[in-house]
Structure formats: structure tokens, C-alpha cells
C-alpha positions in Angstrom: 4.0 -25.5 19.6 5.7 -22.0 19.1 6.8 -20.5 15.9 9.9 -21.8 14.3 12.6 -19.1 13.9 14.1 -18.9 10.4 17.7 -20.2 10.1 20.1 -18.4 7.8 21.7 -20.6 5.2 25.4 -20.4 4.3 26.3 -19.9 0.6 29.8 -19.9 -0.8 29.8 -17.8 -4.0 30.9 -14.2 -3.6 30.1 -11.0 -5.6 33.5 -9.6 -5.3 32.9 -7.3 -2.3 33.0 -10.0 0.3 29.2 -10.5 0.5 27.7 -13.9 -0.3 25.7 -14.6 -3.4 23.0 -17.2 -3.7 23.5 -20.2 -5.9 21.0 -22.5 -7.6 22.4 -25.4 -5.6 21.9 -23.6 -2.3 18.3 -22.8 -3.2 17.5 -26.4 -4.3 18.9 -27.6 -1.0 16.9 -25.2 1.1 13.7 -26.0 -0.7 14.2 -29.7 -0.3 15.0 -29.3 3.5 11.3 -28.4 4.2 12.6 -26.0 7.0 11.7 -22.3 7.3 14.8 -20.3 6.0 15.7 -17.0 4.8 18.4 -16.8 2.1 19.8 -13.5 0.9 21.7 -12.7 -2.2 24.6 -10.4 -1.2 24.2 -7.0 0.0 25.7 -5.4 3.2 23.9 -4.9 6.4 21.7 -1.8 6.0 21.6 -1.9 2.2 19.0 -3.5 -0.1 19.2 -7.1 -1.1 17.3 -9.9 -2.8 15.8 -12.3 -0.3 14.2 -15.8 -0.7 12.0 -16.9 2.1 11.5 -20.7 2.1 8.7 -22.3 3.9 7.6 -26.0 3.7 4.7 -25.1 1.4 6.4 -22.4 -0.9 9.4 -20.2 -1.6 8.9 -16.5 -2.3 11.3 -13.8 -3.6 11.3 -10.4 -2.0 13.3 -7.1 -2.6 14.5 -5.9 0.8 15.1 -2.2 0.8 15.4 0.5 3.5 13.4 3.7 3.4 13.6 6.3 6.2 15.5 3.9 8.4 12.8 1.2 8.0 13.0 -2.2 6.3 10.5 -2.7 3.4 9.9 -6.0 1.7 8.3 -6.0 -1.8 7.2 -9.5 -3.1 8.8 -10.2 -6.6 7.3 -13.6 -7.2 7.4 -17.3 -6.3 10.2 -19.8 -6.8 10.5 -21.8 -9.1 8.1 -19.7 -11.3 10.6 -16.9 -11.0 14.2 -18.2 -11.4 17.3 -16.8 -9.5 18.5 -15.0 -12.7 15.0 -13.5 -13.3 14.6 -12.4 -9.6 17.9 -10.6 -9.8 16.7 -8.8 -12.9 13.5 -7.8 -11.2 15.4 -6.6 -8.2 17.7 -4.5 -10.2 14.9 -3.0 -12.2 12.7 -2.3 -9.2 
């Protein structure tokens, strides 16, 4: 069987500039679904953002940034060990 392509998940909260913000409810729903998903916490296309990659066995927080036109992912920690609030703080300080 081939690889399963990650499916983006819709979130409803906004950070004021029209980009969607993650919510605890959206994260819990994604983790329970047992499907591969990538959830992002705001940020416009081409800008950095906080990303949660959800797999059936685990969920991991990443900081997505762009350097010299290339996307770079830096692992921040695992969910639920690192909460949404803590992951946002780590992303801002990184």
C-alpha cells in the first residue's frame, strides 16, 4: 500500500490578520482521528509558522521557517508533553 498523503485540517479561530489559529479542540480531534494530518497555527504562505504533525503513533510540534528560499523544520517537542501554549512560546523564542 502507498503512502498516505497528509490532509490539512480546518480550524476556526483567527489571529486577526485572516490566518487560522490552532485550537485545543482541533488538536484533540486530530489526535483521536488516527489519520496522518498536518495542522498549522496561523502564518501566511511563505512565512514561518508553528506546525503540528499528527501520526497514528504520535504528534510532534515543529517550527517551520524559510531560509534562503528553502523550508526548514525544527522539532520543538511532542504533544501532549508540550502543550499548544508552550509550543507557541517555544516558537516565538526560537
